PDB file of N, CA, C and O in Angstrom, chain B, residues numbered from 101:
ATOM      1  N   MET B 101       0.973  -1.066  -0.057  1.00  0.00           N
ATOM      2  CA  MET B 101       0.320   0.041  -0.129  1.00  0.00           C
ATOM      3  C   MET B 101       0.800   0.997  -0.338  1.00  0.00           C
ATOM      4  O   MET B 101       1.980   0.653  -0.272  1.00  0.00           O
ATOM      5  N   ASN B 102       0.816   2.590  -0.682  1.00  0.00           N
ATOM      6  CA  ASN B 102       1.217   3.743  -0.936  1.00  0.00           C
ATOM      7  C   ASN B 102       0.716   4.575   0.139  1.00  0.00           C
ATOM      8  O   ASN B 102      -0.450   4.968   0.129  1.00  0.00           O
ATOM      9  N   ALA B 103       1.875   4.990   1.464  1.00  0.00           N
ATOM     10  CA  ALA B 103       1.639   5.988   1.891  1.00  0.00           C
ATOM     11  C   ALA B 103       0.566   6.954   1.390  1.00  0.00           C
ATOM     12  O   ALA B 103       0.544   6.911   0.159  1.00  0.00           O
ATOM     13  N   VAL B 104      -0.283   7.764   1.858  1.00  0.00           N
ATOM     14  CA  VAL B 104      -1.035   9.173   1.448  1.00  0.00           C
ATOM     15  C   VAL B 104       0.774  10.334   1.966  1.00  0.00           C
ATOM     16  O   VAL B 104       1.451  11.187   1.394  1.00  0.00           O
ATOM     17  N   ILE B 105       0.803   9.702   3.164  1.00  0.00           N
ATOM     18  CA  ILE B 105       1.815  11.199   3.540  1.00  0.00           C
ATOM     19  C   ILE B 105       2.785  10.264   3.306  1.00  0.00           C
ATOM     20  O   ILE B 105       2.545   9.115   3.679  1.00  0.00           O
ATOM     21  N   SER B 106       4.001  10.539   2.681  1.00  0.00           N
ATOM     22  CA  SER B 106       5.059  10.267   2.936  1.00  0.00           C
ATOM     23  C   SER B 106       6.703  11.143   3.216  1.00  0.00           C
ATOM     24  O   SER B 106       7.317  11.662   2.284  1.00  0.00           O
ATOM     25  N   ALA B 107       7.100  11.152   4.377  1.00  0.00           N
ATOM     26  CA  ALA B 107       8.161  12.112   4.243  1.00  0.00           C
ATOM     27  C   ALA B 107       9.448  11.470   4.723  1.00  0.00           C
ATOM     28  O   ALA B 107       9.493  10.696   5.679  1.00  0.00           O
ATOM     29  N   LYS B 108      10.802  11.954   3.782  1.00  0.00           N
ATOM     30  CA  LYS B 108      11.481  11.062   4.266  1.00  0.00           C
ATOM     31  C   LYS B 108      12.946  11.849   4.689  1.00  0.00           C
ATOM     32  O   LYS B 108      13.540  12.371   3.745  1.00  0.00           O
ATOM     33  N   ASN B 109      13.452  11.943   5.799  1.00  0.00           N
ATOM     34  CA  ASN B 109      14.221  12.942   5.661  1.00  0.00           C
ATOM     35  C   ASN B 109      14.602  14.601   5.691  1.00  0.00           C
ATOM     36  O   ASN B 109      15.513  15.425   5.612  1.00  0.00           O
ATOM     37  N   LEU B 110      12.896  14.363   5.903  1.00  0.00           N
ATOM     38  CA  LEU B 110      12.488  16.233   5.689  1.00  0.00           C
ATOM     39  C   LEU B 110      12.844  16.985   6.800  1.00  0.00           C
ATOM     40  O   LEU B 110      12.561  16.632   7.945  1.00  0.00           O
ATOM     41  N   SER B 111      13.636  18.317   6.444  1.00  0.00           N
ATOM     42  CA  SER B 111      14.319  18.864   6.700  1.00  0.00           C
ATOM     43  C   SER B 111      14.280  20.020   6.898  1.00  0.00           C
ATOM     44  O   SER B 111      14.837  20.301   5.837  1.00  0.00           O
ATOM     45  N   LEU B 112      14.091  21.041   7.376  1.00  0.00           N
ATOM     46  CA  LEU B 112      13.586  22.360   7.635  1.00  0.00           C
ATOM     47  C   LEU B 112      14.125  23.333   8.302  1.00  0.00           C
ATOM     48  O   LEU B 112      13.618  23.357   9.423  1.00  0.00           O
ATOM     49  N   THR B 113      15.657  24.939   8.038  1.00  0.00           N
ATOM     50  CA  THR B 113      15.714  25.355   8.759  1.00  0.00           C
ATOM     51  C   THR B 113      15.454  26.917   8.527  1.00  0.00           C
ATOM     52  O   THR B 113      15.353  27.206   7.335  1.00  0.00           O
ATOM     53  N   PHE B 114      15.340  27.865   9.327  1.00  0.00           N
ATOM     54  CA  PHE B 114      14.990  29.042   8.928  1.00  0.00           C
ATOM     55  C   PHE B 114      16.034  29.911   9.253  1.00  0.00           C
ATOM     56  O   PHE B 114      16.133  30.212  10.442  1.00  0.00           O
ATOM     57  N   GLN B 115      16.868  30.400   8.425  1.00  0.00           N
ATOM     58  CA  GLN B 115      17.399  31.508   8.835  1.00  0.00           C
ATOM     59  C   GLN B 115      17.400  32.932   9.493  1.00  0.00           C
ATOM     60  O   GLN B 115      17.020  33.911   8.850  1.00  0.00           O
ATOM     61  N   THR B 116      17.780  33.013  10.621  1.00  0.00           N
ATOM     62  CA  THR B 116      17.400  34.079  11.859  1.00  0.00           C
ATOM     63  C   THR B 116      18.413  35.034  11.882  1.00  0.00           C
ATOM     64  O   THR B 116      19.483  34.440  11.743  1.00  0.00           O
ATOM     65  N   ASN B 117      18.584  36.260  11.994  1.00  0.00           N
ATOM     66  CA  ASN B 117      20.048  37.121  12.666  1.00  0.00           C
ATOM     67  C   ASN B 117      20.163  36.410  13.993  1.00  0.00           C
ATOM     68  O   ASN B 117      21.263  36.834  14.348  1.00  0.00           O
ATOM     69  N   ASP B 118      19.962  36.013  14.474  1.00  0.00           N
ATOM     70  CA  ASP B 118      20.435  35.223  15.480  1.00  0.00           C
ATOM     71  C   ASP B 118      21.268  33.571  15.071  1.00  0.00           C
ATOM     72  O   ASP B 118      22.104  32.998  15.770  1.00  0.00           O
ATOM     73  N   GLY B 119      20.788  33.179  13.936  1.00  0.00           N
ATOM     74  CA  GLY B 119      21.269  32.174  13.397  1.00  0.00           C
ATOM     75  C   GLY B 119      20.194  31.062  13.261  1.00  0.00           C
ATOM     76  O   GLY B 119      19.043  30.939  13.681  1.00  0.00           O
ATOM     77  N   PRO B 120      21.119  30.219  12.426  1.00  0.00           N
ATOM     78  CA  PRO B 120      20.249  28.853  11.664  1.00  0.00           C
ATOM     79  C   PRO B 120      18.830  28.549  13.067  1.00  0.00           C
ATOM     80  O   PRO B 120      19.239  28.363  14.213  1.00  0.00           O
ATOM     81  N   VAL B 121      17.332  28.534  12.814  1.00  0.00           N
ATOM     82  CA  VAL B 121      17.126  27.581  13.502  1.00  0.00           C
ATOM     83  C   VAL B 121      16.367  25.951  12.856  1.00  0.00           C
ATOM     84  O   VAL B 121      15.380  25.789  12.139  1.00  0.00           O
ATOM     85  N   HIS B 122      17.088  25.181  13.325  1.00  0.00           N
ATOM     86  CA  HIS B 122      16.183  23.571  12.599  1.00  0.00           C
ATOM     87  C   HIS B 122      15.080  22.976  13.083  1.00  0.00           C
ATOM     88  O   HIS B 122      14.902  21.963  13.759  1.00  0.00           O
ATOM     89  N   ALA B 123      14.065  24.143  12.412  1.00  0.00           N
ATOM     90  CA  ALA B 123      12.395  23.792  12.901  1.00  0.00           C
ATOM     91  C   ALA B 123      12.457  22.519  12.852  1.00  0.00           C
ATOM     92  O   ALA B 123      12.257  21.905  13.900  1.00  0.00           O
ATOM     93  N   LEU B 124      12.778  21.718  11.510  1.00  0.00           N
ATOM     94  CA  LEU B 124      12.679  19.968  11.170  1.00  0.00           C
ATOM     95  C   LEU B 124      14.011  20.093  11.261  1.00  0.00           C
ATOM     96  O   LEU B 124      14.774  21.050  11.128  1.00  0.00           O
ATOM     97  N   LYS B 125      14.282  17.965  11.730  1.00  0.00           N
ATOM     98  CA  LYS B 125      15.823  17.817  11.588  1.00  0.00           C
ATOM     99  C   LYS B 125      15.111  15.800  11.493  1.00  0.00           C
ATOM    100  O   LYS B 125      14.371  15.123  12.207  1.00  0.00           O
ATOM    101  N   ASP B 126      15.960  15.538  10.079  1.00  0.00           N
ATOM    102  CA  ASP B 126      15.369  14.102   9.618  1.00  0.00           C
ATOM    103  C   ASP B 126      14.414  13.892  10.187  1.00  0.00           C
ATOM    104  O   ASP B 126      14.517  13.540  11.362  1.00  0.00           O
ATOM    105  N   VAL B 127      13.180  14.019   9.612  1.00  0.00           N
ATOM    106  CA  VAL B 127      11.902  13.342  10.404  1.00  0.00           C
ATOM    107  C   VAL B 127      11.583  12.200   8.631  1.00  0.00           C
ATOM    108  O   VAL B 127      11.940  12.237   7.453  1.00  0.00           O
ATOM    109  N   SER B 128      10.679  11.306   9.569  1.00  0.00           N
ATOM    110  CA  SER B 128      10.618  10.007   8.716  1.00  0.00           C
ATOM    111  C   SER B 128       9.467   9.464   9.394  1.00  0.00           C
ATOM    112  O   SER B 128       9.366   8.833  10.445  1.00  0.00           O
ATOM    113  N   LEU B 129       8.258  10.027   8.179  1.00  0.00           N
ATOM    114  CA  LEU B 129       7.120   9.257   8.935  1.00  0.00           C
ATOM    115  C   LEU B 129       6.188   8.656   7.386  1.00  0.00           C
ATOM    116  O   LEU B 129       6.060   9.399   6.413  1.00  0.00           O
ATOM    117  N   ASP B 130       5.795   7.670   7.408  1.00  0.00           N
ATOM    118  CA  ASP B 130       4.486   7.049   6.679  1.00  0.00           C
ATOM    119  C   ASP B 130       3.331   7.283   6.876  1.00  0.00           C
ATOM    120  O   ASP B 130       3.005   6.629   7.866  1.00  0.00           O
ATOM    121  N   ILE B 131       2.310   7.978   6.415  1.00  0.00           N
ATOM    122  CA  ILE B 131       1.104   7.726   6.916  1.00  0.00           C
ATOM    123  C   ILE B 131       0.107   7.158   6.068  1.00  0.00           C
ATOM    124  O   ILE B 131      -0.406   7.870   5.205  1.00  0.00           O
ATOM    125  N   GLU B 132      -0.205   6.063   6.193  1.00  0.00           N
ATOM    126  CA  GLU B 132      -1.424   5.021   5.208  1.00  0.00           C
ATOM    127  C   GLU B 132      -2.843   5.145   5.305  1.00  0.00           C
ATOM    128  O   GLU B 132      -3.430   5.035   6.382  1.00  0.00           O
ATOM    129  N   LYS B 133      -3.488   5.397   4.082  1.00  0.00           N
ATOM    130  CA  LYS B 133      -5.267   5.300   4.445  1.00  0.00           C
ATOM    131  C   LYS B 133      -5.606   4.771   5.375  1.00  0.00           C
ATOM    132  O   LYS B 133      -5.209   3.668   5.751  1.00  0.00           O
ATOM    133  N   GLY B 134      -6.877   5.885   6.228  1.00  0.00           N
ATOM    134  CA  GLY B 134      -7.286   5.268   7.436  1.00  0.00           C
ATOM    135  C   GLY B 134      -6.989   5.232   8.854  1.00  0.00           C
ATOM    136  O   GLY B 134      -7.645   5.045   9.878  1.00  0.00           O
ATOM    137  N   ASP B 135      -5.147   5.599   8.419  1.00  0.00           N
ATOM    138  CA  ASP B 135      -3.703   5.877   9.817  1.00  0.00           C
ATOM    139  C   ASP B 135      -5.155   7.443  10.422  1.00  0.00           C
ATOM    140  O   ASP B 135      -5.959   7.976   9.657  1.00  0.00           O
ATOM    141  N   PHE B 136      -4.981   7.753  11.987  1.00  0.00           N
ATOM    142  CA  PHE B 136      -5.601   8.687  12.707  1.00  0.00           C
ATOM    143  C   PHE B 136      -4.038   8.919  13.416  1.00  0.00           C
ATOM    144  O   PHE B 136      -3.309   8.183  14.081  1.00  0.00           O
ATOM    145  N   VAL B 137      -3.933  10.168  12.975  1.00  0.00           N
ATOM    146  CA  VAL B 137      -2.378  10.359  13.536  1.00  0.00           C
ATOM    147  C   VAL B 137      -2.774  12.118  13.762  1.00  0.00           C
ATOM    148  O   VAL B 137      -3.256  13.091  13.182  1.00  0.00           O
ATOM    149  N   SER B 138      -2.094  11.615  15.213  1.00  0.00           N
ATOM    150  CA  SER B 138      -2.071  12.550  16.123  1.00  0.00           C
ATOM    151  C   SER B 138      -0.612  13.562  16.087  1.00  0.00           C
ATOM    152  O   SER B 138       0.348  12.840  15.817  1.00  0.00           O
ATOM    153  N   PHE B 139      -0.227  14.914  16.270  1.00  0.00           N
ATOM    154  CA  PHE B 139       0.804  15.708  15.983  1.00  0.00           C
ATOM    155  C   PHE B 139       1.154  15.924  17.506  1.00  0.00           C
ATOM    156  O   PHE B 139       0.905  17.130  17.501  1.00  0.00           O
ATOM    157  N   ILE B 140       1.548  15.671  18.828  1.00  0.00           N
ATOM    158  CA  ILE B 140       1.258  16.307  19.939  1.00  0.00           C
ATOM    159  C   ILE B 140       3.079  16.598  20.623  1.00  0.00           C
ATOM    160  O   ILE B 140       3.956  15.736  20.687  1.00  0.00           O
ATOM    161  N   GLY B 141       3.183  17.927  21.011  1.00  0.00           N
ATOM    162  CA  GLY B 141       4.889  18.425  21.759  1.00  0.00           C
ATOM    163  C   GLY B 141       4.699  19.089  22.007  1.00  0.00           C
ATOM    164  O   GLY B 141       3.587  19.259  21.506  1.00  0.00           O
ATOM    165  N   PRO B 142       5.100  20.556  22.990  1.00  0.00           N
ATOM    166  CA  PRO B 142       5.254  21.229  22.905  1.00  0.00           C
ATOM    167  C   PRO B 142       5.535  22.738  22.202  1.00  0.00           C
ATOM    168  O   PRO B 142       5.946  22.545  21.057  1.00  0.00           O
ATOM    169  N   SER B 143       5.485  23.567  22.382  1.00  0.00           N
ATOM    170  CA  SER B 143       5.092  24.764  21.311  1.00  0.00           C
ATOM    171  C   SER B 143       6.594  24.613  20.973  1.00  0.00           C
ATOM    172  O   SER B 143       7.344  24.027  21.754  1.00  0.00           O
ATOM    173  N   GLY B 144       7.054  25.167  19.755  1.00  0.00           N
ATOM    174  CA  GLY B 144       8.326  25.537  19.313  1.00  0.00           C
ATOM    175  C   GLY B 144       8.525  23.914  18.757  1.00  0.00           C
ATOM    176  O   GLY B 144       9.439  23.925  17.933  1.00  0.00           O
ATOM    177  N   CYS B 145       8.041  22.699  18.915  1.00  0.00           N
ATOM    178  CA  CYS B 145       9.055  21.876  18.157  1.00  0.00           C
ATOM    179  C   CYS B 145       8.844  20.965  16.818  1.00  0.00           C
ATOM    180  O   CYS B 145       9.184  19.812  16.552  1.00  0.00           O
ATOM    181  N   GLY B 146       7.899  22.311  15.836  1.00  0.00           N
ATOM    182  CA  GLY B 146       7.883  21.870  14.854  1.00  0.00           C
ATOM    183  C   GLY B 146       5.835  21.411  14.422  1.00  0.00           C
ATOM    184  O   GLY B 146       5.379  21.845  13.364  1.00  0.00           O
ATOM    185  N   LYS B 147       5.369  20.983  14.905  1.00  0.00           N
ATOM    186  CA  LYS B 147       4.233  20.568  14.327  1.00  0.00           C
ATOM    187  C   LYS B 147       3.767  21.104  13.632  1.00  0.00           C
ATOM    188  O   LYS B 147       3.473  20.442  12.636  1.00  0.00           O
ATOM    189  N   THR B 148       3.410  22.411  13.601  1.00  0.00           N
ATOM    190  CA  THR B 148       2.450  23.000  11.944  1.00  0.00           C
ATOM    191  C   THR B 148       3.789  23.119  11.744  1.00  0.00           C
ATOM    192  O   THR B 148       3.691  22.576  12.845  1.00  0.00           O
ATOM    193  N   THR B 149       5.392  23.324  11.378  1.00  0.00           N
ATOM    194  CA  THR B 149       5.916  23.213  10.613  1.00  0.00           C
ATOM    195  C   THR B 149       6.005  22.396   9.721  1.00  0.00           C
ATOM    196  O   THR B 149       6.226  22.723   8.555  1.00  0.00           O
ATOM    197  N   PHE B 150       5.826  21.003  10.172  1.00  0.00           N
ATOM    198  CA  PHE B 150       5.629  19.617   9.625  1.00  0.00           C
ATOM    199  C   PHE B 150       4.294  20.117   8.694  1.00  0.00           C
ATOM    200  O   PHE B 150       4.435  20.406   7.506  1.00  0.00           O
ATOM    201  N   LEU B 151       3.483  20.157   9.123  1.00  0.00           N
ATOM    202  CA  LEU B 151       1.672  20.120   8.306  1.00  0.00           C
ATOM    203  C   LEU B 151       2.339  21.613   7.490  1.00  0.00           C
ATOM    204  O   LEU B 151       1.446  21.907   6.694  1.00  0.00           O
ATOM    205  N   ARG B 152       3.226  22.426   7.371  1.00  0.00           N
ATOM    206  CA  ARG B 152       2.916  23.490   6.501  1.00  0.00           C
ATOM    207  C   ARG B 152       3.460  23.573   5.428  1.00  0.00           C
ATOM    208  O   ARG B 152       3.314  24.570   4.722  1.00  0.00           O
ATOM    209  N   CYS B 153       4.407  22.260   4.981  1.00  0.00           N
ATOM    210  CA  CYS B 153       5.312  21.704   4.217  1.00  0.00           C
ATOM    211  C   CYS B 153       4.694  20.640   3.587  1.00  0.00           C
ATOM    212  O   CYS B 153       5.080  20.208   2.501  1.00  0.00           O
ATOM    213  N   MET B 154       3.455  20.049   4.402  1.00  0.00           N
ATOM    214  CA  MET B 154       2.698  18.859   3.977  1.00  0.00           C
ATOM    215  C   MET B 154       2.163  19.298   2.949  1.00  0.00           C
ATOM    216  O   MET B 154       2.243  18.764   1.843  1.00  0.00           O
ATOM    217  N   ALA B 155       1.107  21.090   3.413  1.00  0.00           N
ATOM    218  CA  ALA B 155       0.426  21.452   2.246  1.00  0.00           C
ATOM    219  C   ALA B 155       1.348  22.919   1.906  1.00  0.00           C
ATOM    220  O   ALA B 155       1.150  24.101   2.189  1.00  0.00           O
ATOM    221  N   ASP B 156       2.473  22.178   1.137  1.00  0.00           N
ATOM    222  CA  ASP B 156       3.755  23.653   0.380  1.00  0.00           C
ATOM    223  C   ASP B 156       3.725  24.468   0.865  1.00  0.00           C
ATOM    224  O   ASP B 156       4.660  25.188   0.518  1.00  0.00           O
ATOM    225  N   LEU B 157       2.906  25.056   1.859  1.00  0.00           N
ATOM    226  CA  LEU B 157       3.197  26.735   2.733  1.00  0.00           C
ATOM    227  C   LEU B 157       5.098  26.776   2.353  1.00  0.00           C
ATOM    228  O   LEU B 157       5.668  27.590   1.626  1.00  0.00           O
ATOM    229  N   GLU B 158       5.547  25.943   2.908  1.00  0.00           N
ATOM    230  CA  GLU B 158       6.698  26.180   3.390  1.00  0.00           C
ATOM    231  C   GLU B 158       7.279  25.058   3.055  1.00  0.00           C
ATOM    232  O   GLU B 158       6.816  23.920   3.137  1.00  0.00           O
ATOM    233  N   GLN B 159       9.266  25.723   2.320  1.00  0.00           N
ATOM    234  CA  GLN B 159       9.566  25.146   1.813  1.00  0.00           C
ATOM    235  C   GLN B 159      10.612  24.189   2.121  1.00  0.00           C
ATOM    236  O   GLN B 159      11.564  24.846   2.542  1.00  0.00           O
ATOM    237  N   PRO B 160      10.953  22.695   2.112  1.00  0.00           N
ATOM    238  CA  PRO B 160      12.150  21.617   3.020  1.00  0.00           C
ATOM    239  C   PRO B 160      13.371  22.355   1.983  1.00  0.00           C
ATOM    240  O   PRO B 160      13.492  22.771   0.831  1.00  0.00           O
ATOM    241  N   THR B 161      14.371  22.160   3.583  1.00  0.00           N
ATOM    242  CA  THR B 161      15.317  22.598   3.283  1.00  0.00           C
ATOM    243  C   THR B 161      16.246  21.437   2.958  1.00  0.00           C
ATOM    244  O   THR B 161      17.330  21.632   2.408  1.00  0.00           O
ATOM    245  N   GLY B 162      15.816  20.233   3.301  1.00  0.00           N
ATOM    246  CA  GLY B 162      16.391  18.565   2.886  1.00  0.00           C
ATOM    247  C   GLY B 162      14.876  17.844   3.283  1.00  0.00           C
ATOM    248  O   GLY B 162      13.954  18.086   4.061  1.00  0.00           O
ATOM    249  N   GLY B 163      15.223  16.768   2.211  1.00  0.00           N
ATOM    250  CA  GLY B 163      14.452  15.369   2.310  1.00  0.00           C
ATOM    251  C   GLY B 163      13.233  15.785   1.325  1.00  0.00           C
ATOM    252  O   GLY B 163      13.241  16.698   0.499  1.00  0.00           O
ATOM    253  N   THR B 164      12.239  14.931   1.609  1.00  0.00           N
ATOM    254  CA  THR B 164      11.397  15.073   0.775  1.00  0.00           C
ATOM    255  C   THR B 164      10.035  14.036   1.046  1.00  0.00           C
ATOM    256  O   THR B 164      10.125  12.889   1.483  1.00  0.00           O
ATOM    257  N   ILE B 165       9.125  14.539   0.780  1.00  0.00           N
ATOM    258  CA  ILE B 165       7.484  14.851   1.305  1.00  0.00           C
ATOM    259  C   ILE B 165       6.531  14.560   0.092  1.00  0.00           C
ATOM    260  O   ILE B 165       6.418  15.176  -0.968  1.00  0.00           O
ATOM    261  N   THR B 166       5.937  13.542   0.511  1.00  0.00           N
ATOM    262  CA  THR B 166       4.867  13.084  -0.635  1.00  0.00           C
ATOM    263  C   THR B 166       3.324  13.310  -0.158  1.00  0.00           C
ATOM    264  O   THR B 166       3.156  12.851   0.971  1.00  0.00           O
ATOM    265  N   VAL B 167       1.930  14.010  -0.829  1.00  0.00           N
ATOM    266  CA  VAL B 167       1.204  13.748  -0.663  1.00  0.00           C
ATOM    267  C   VAL B 167       0.642  13.035  -1.544  1.00  0.00           C
ATOM    268  O   VAL B 167       0.697  13.406  -2.717  1.00  0.00           O
ATOM    269  N   ASN B 168      -0.134  11.666  -1.140  1.00  0.00           N
ATOM    270  CA  ASN B 168      -1.097  11.279  -2.286  1.00  0.00           C
ATOM    271  C   ASN B 168      -0.418  10.121  -3.607  1.00  0.00           C
ATOM    272  O   ASN B 168      -0.892   9.314  -4.407  1.00  0.00           O
ATOM    273  N   GLY B 169       1.209  10.736  -3.157  1.00  0.00           N
ATOM    274  CA  GLY B 169       1.673   9.947  -4.167  1.00  0.00           C
ATOM    275  C   GLY B 169       2.722  11.089  -4.796  1.00  0.00           C
ATOM    276  O   GLY B 169       3.933  10.869  -4.831  1.00  0.00           O
ATOM    277  N   VAL B 170       2.198  12.190  -5.233  1.00  0.00           N
ATOM    278  CA  VAL B 170       2.844  13.409  -5.619  1.00  0.00           C
ATOM    279  C   VAL B 170       3.768  14.289  -4.510  1.00  0.00           C
ATOM    280  O   VAL B 170       3.972  13.989  -3.334  1.00  0.00           O
ATOM    281  N   SER B 171       4.118  15.122  -5.033  1.00  0.00           N
ATOM    282  CA  SER B 171       5.250  16.182  -4.533  1.00  0.00           C
ATOM    283  C   SER B 171       4.052  17.315  -3.696  1.00  0.00           C
ATOM    284  O   SER B 171       2.935  17.521  -4.170  1.00  0.00           O
ATOM    285  N   ALA B 172       4.517  17.921  -2.475  1.00  0.00           N
ATOM    286  CA  ALA B 172       3.472  18.674  -1.940  1.00  0.00           C
ATOM    287  C   ALA B 172       2.720  19.375  -2.757  1.00  0.00           C
ATOM    288  O   ALA B 172       1.508  19.254  -2.935  1.00  0.00           O
ATOM    289  N   GLU B 173       3.870  20.528  -3.536  1.00  0.00           N
ATOM    290  CA  GLU B 173       2.960  21.513  -4.743  1.00  0.00           C
ATOM    291  C   GLU B 173       2.272  21.061  -5.676  1.00  0.00           C
ATOM    292  O   GLU B 173       1.278  21.693  -6.034  1.00  0.00           O
ATOM    293  N   ASP B 174       2.670  19.715  -6.375  1.00  0.00           N
ATOM    294  CA  ASP B 174       1.783  19.257  -7.389  1.00  0.00           C
ATOM    295  C   ASP B 174       0.381  18.751  -6.506  1.00  0.00           C
ATOM    296  O   ASP B 174      -0.636  18.581  -7.179  1.00  0.00           O
ATOM    297  N   ALA B 175       0.285  18.448  -4.655  1.00  0.00           N
ATOM    298  CA  ALA B 175      -0.345  17.988  -4.652  1.00  0.00           C
ATOM    299  C   ALA B 175      -1.774  19.003  -4.285  1.00  0.00           C
ATOM    300  O   ALA B 175      -2.933  18.602  -4.394  1.00  0.00           O
ATOM    301  N   ARG B 176      -1.441  20.133  -3.916  1.00  0.00           N
ATOM    302  CA  ARG B 176      -1.490  21.343  -3.985  1.00  0.00           C
ATOM    303  C   ARG B 176      -2.596  22.472  -5.046  1.00  0.00           C
ATOM    304  O   ARG B 176      -3.647  23.114  -5.045  1.00  0.00           O
ATOM    305  N   MET B 177      -1.300  22.060  -5.930  1.00  0.00           N
ATOM    306  CA  MET B 177      -1.699  22.542  -7.681  1.00  0.00           C
ATOM    307  C   MET B 177      -3.205  21.536  -8.005  1.00  0.00           C
ATOM    308  O   MET B 177      -4.134  22.221  -8.434  1.00  0.00           O
ATOM    309  N   ALA B 178      -3.441  20.387  -7.882  1.00  0.00           N
ATOM    310  CA  ALA B 178      -4.461  19.950  -8.256  1.00  0.00           C
ATOM    311  C   ALA B 178      -5.763  19.841  -6.765  1.00  0.00           C
ATOM    312  O   ALA B 178      -6.808  19.200  -6.654  1.00  0.00           O
ATOM    313  N   ARG B 179      -5.238  20.539  -6.085  1.00  0.00           N
ATOM    314  CA  ARG B 179      -6.316  20.521  -4.856  1.00  0.00           C
ATOM    315  C   ARG B 179      -6.780  18.744  -4.094  1.00  0.00           C
ATOM    316  O   ARG B 179      -7.816  18.178  -3.746  1.00  0.00           O
ATOM    317  N   ALA B 180      -5.588  18.482  -4.131  1.00  0.00           N
ATOM    318  CA  ALA B 180      -6.187  17.270  -3.876  1.00  0.00           C
ATOM    319  C   ALA B 180      -6.132  16.440  -2.026  1.00  0.00           C
ATOM    320  O   ALA B 180      -6.064  15.276  -1.632  1.00  0.00           O
ATOM    321  N   TYR B 181      -6.217  18.012  -1.229  1.00  0.00           N
ATOM    322  CA  TYR B 181      -6.117  17.911   0.554  1.00  0.00           C
ATOM    323  C   TYR B 181      -7.415  19.055   0.635  1.00  0.00           C
ATOM    324  O   TYR B 181      -8.152  19.268  -0.327  1.00  0.00           O
ATOM    325  N   GLY B 182      -7.513  19.574   1.638  1.00  0.00           N
ATOM    326  CA  GLY B 182      -7.781  20.744   2.689  1.00  0.00           C
ATOM    327  C   GLY B 182      -6.889  21.203   3.051  1.00  0.00           C
ATOM    328  O   GLY B 182      -5.810  20.630   2.902  1.00  0.00           O
ATOM    329  N   TYR B 183      -6.954  22.062   3.489  1.00  0.00           N
ATOM    330  CA  TYR B 183      -6.343  22.930   5.104  1.00  0.00           C
ATOM    331  C   TYR B 183      -6.654  23.328   5.291  1.00  0.00           C
ATOM    332  O   TYR B 183      -7.031  24.100   4.410  1.00  0.00           O
ATOM    333  N   VAL B 184      -7.247  23.718   7.054  1.00  0.00           N
ATOM    334  CA  VAL B 184      -7.286  24.825   8.001  1.00  0.00           C
ATOM    335  C   VAL B 184      -6.405  25.291   8.542  1.00  0.00           C
ATOM    336  O   VAL B 184      -5.465  24.606   8.944  1.00  0.00           O
ATOM    337  N   PHE B 185      -6.458  26.269   8.658  1.00  0.00           N
ATOM    338  CA  PHE B 185      -5.417  27.415  10.044  1.00  0.00           C
ATOM    339  C   PHE B 185      -5.513  27.021  11.117  1.00  0.00           C
ATOM    340  O   PHE B 185      -6.598  26.562  11.475  1.00  0.00           O
ATOM    341  N   GLN B 186      -4.330  27.065  12.076  1.00  0.00           N
ATOM    342  CA  GLN B 186      -5.270  27.694  12.973  1.00  0.00           C
ATOM    343  C   GLN B 186      -5.974  28.644  13.938  1.00  0.00           C
ATOM    344  O   GLN B 186      -6.732  28.643  14.908  1.00  0.00           O
ATOM    345  N   ALA B 187      -5.233  29.535  13.046  1.00  0.00           N
ATOM    346  CA  ALA B 187      -6.081  31.122  13.249  1.00  0.00           C
ATOM    347  C   ALA B 187      -7.261  31.717  12.551  1.00  0.00           C
ATOM    348  O   ALA B 187      -6.704  32.459  11.742  1.00  0.00           O
ATOM    349  N   ALA B 188      -8.125  31.807  12.425  1.00  0.00           N
ATOM    350  CA  ALA B 188      -9.212  32.094  12.043  1.00  0.00           C
ATOM    351  C   ALA B 188      -8.820  33.579  11.214  1.00  0.00           C
ATOM    352  O   ALA B 188      -8.395  34.511  11.896  1.00  0.00           O
ATOM    353  N   GLY B 189      -8.981  33.747   9.739  1.00  0.00           N
ATOM    354  CA  GLY B 189      -9.227  35.454   9.025  1.00  0.00           C
ATOM    355  C   GLY B 189      -9.314  36.080   8.491  1.00  0.00           C
ATOM    356  O   GLY B 189      -8.437  36.133   7.629  1.00  0.00           O
ATOM    357  N   LEU B 190     -10.178  36.931   8.456  1.00  0.00           N
ATOM    358  CA  LEU B 190     -11.438  37.164   7.747  1.00  0.00           C
ATOM    359  C   LEU B 190     -11.073  37.762   6.620  1.00  0.00           C
ATOM    360  O   LEU B 190     -10.356  38.662   7.056  1.00  0.00           O
ATOM    361  N   TYR B 191     -11.081  37.881   5.348  1.00  0.00           N
ATOM    362  CA  TYR B 191     -10.333  38.559   4.239  1.00  0.00           C
ATOM    363  C   TYR B 191     -11.641  39.516   3.713  1.00  0.00           C
ATOM    364  O   TYR B 191     -11.499  40.287   2.763  1.00  0.00           O
TER     365      TYR B 191
END
């Protein structure tokens, strides 16, 4: 069975004035169809950053992530999933 979400050695480093911030480092994860997954951890540990990479809102600096068997960008362009932001915004 192919994973719906597959991350292999996913990393994301933000460059700041105080130096690099390693938001994700070598994250590997496969989520199969029908799995129920929760990301639990303290503030700043990378939960939302991982979801933003999955939704193609952030670009990883290393590794790969696929959504429904294609790149996160291709999945976003095909509207192959939905995404709800943590904080609501009215436009």
